[in-house]
Structure formats: C-alpha cells, structure tokens
C-alpha positions in Angstrom: 91.9 107.3 68.5 95.4 107.5 67.2 98.3 107.3 69.6 100.5 110.3 69.8 104.3 110.1 69.2 106.6 110.8 72.0 107.7 114.0 70.3 104.0 115.2 70.1 103.4 114.2 73.7 106.4 116.1 75.0 105.6 119.2 72.9 102.0 119.2 74.3 103.3 118.6 77.9 105.8 121.5 77.6 103.1 123.8 76.3 100.7 122.8 79.2 103.5 123.3 81.8 104.4 126.7 80.4 100.7 127.8 80.6 99.8 126.4 84.0 102.9 126.8 86.1 105.0 129.7 87.3 108.6 128.7 86.9 110.9 127.8 88.7 108.6 125.4 90.4 108.4 122.0 92.2 107.4 119.2 89.9 106.3 115.7 91.0 107.4 112.7 88.9 105.8 109.3 89.5 107.2 106.0 88.1 106.4 102.4 88.5 109.3 99.9 88.2 109.9 96.2 89.0 111.2 96.0 92.5 114.1 93.7 91.7 115.5 95.7 88.8 118.4 98.1 88.8 116.0 100.8 87.6 115.3 102.2 91.0 119.1 102.9 91.5 119.2 104.4 88.0 116.3 106.7 88.7 118.0 107.9 91.9 121.2 108.5 89.8 119.2 110.6 87.3 117.8 112.8 90.0 121.0 112.8 92.1 121.3 116.5 92.7 120.4 118.8 95.5 116.8 119.4 96.3 115.3 116.2 94.9 113.0 114.4 97.4 112.7 110.7 96.4 110.2 108.3 98.1 109.6 104.7 97.2 106.8 102.4 98.1 106.5 98.7 97.3 103.2 97.2 96.0 101.2 94.9 98.2 102.9 91.8 96.8 106.3 93.5 96.5 106.7 92.9 92.8 106.6 96.6 91.8 107.8 99.8 93.5 106.4 103.2 92.9 109.0 106.0 92.9 107.9 109.6 93.5 110.3 112.4 93.0 109.7 116.0 93.9 112.3 118.4 92.5 112.5 122.2 91.9 113.1 122.8 88.2 113.8 126.0 86.3 111.4 125.5 83.3 109.3 122.9 81.3 112.4 122.0 79.3 114.1 120.5 82.4 110.9 118.5 83.2 110.9 117.0 79.7 114.7 116.3 79.8 114.2 114.2 83.0 111.3 112.3 81.5 113.4 111.4 78.5 116.3 110.3 80.7 114.1 108.0 82.7 112.2 106.9 79.6 115.4 105.5 78.2 115.4 102.9 81.0 113.7 99.7 80.0 110.6 98.6 82.0 109.9 102.0 83.7 106.3 103.2 83.5 105.8 107.0 83.8 102.6 108.1 85.4 
C-alpha cells in the first residue's frame, strides 16, 4: 500500500472533519514527545491562547510524554493549521 503525502492526508482529514463535525467544535489533539526535549514547551506555545486545555502524562519509564490538547476551533482549516505547526517540530509524533 502506497503512503499518502502530507498534502493528501490533510486534504482527506479536512473533508472528514467537515462531514462528521458541527463547527465550531472542541477538537482533541494527541502528541508523543521525548520528555527531555524542548518540544513540550513549544507545543504549549503553539496552543497558548484562551480555551486550550493541555494535559501531559509521562510514560512508565519517563522517556516519553504524551501531550493531549482539547481546544475549541472554528473549522477544519484551523485543525489542520495546528497540526502543521506542531508537525514542524522535530521528534513529535501526532496520534
């Protein structure tokens, strides 16, 4: 099976979000990052506006941290923009 390009992935995600969700709506992001990296602070900075609820949980051995963010967004385009911002950070896995 061929891998999809990021552009194709975001296009499909945007279509799915438009079809399945009434906007504005809360959206849940989940990311995995190395615990000792600056990425956790960078993710907080990306979502640093009113209404974002950010929770973090370290893995059992403490090497990784999962970061969950619930935020109310106006439309699927805003969802994609935030994924792209976080995606620019090295070593962040989007779930």
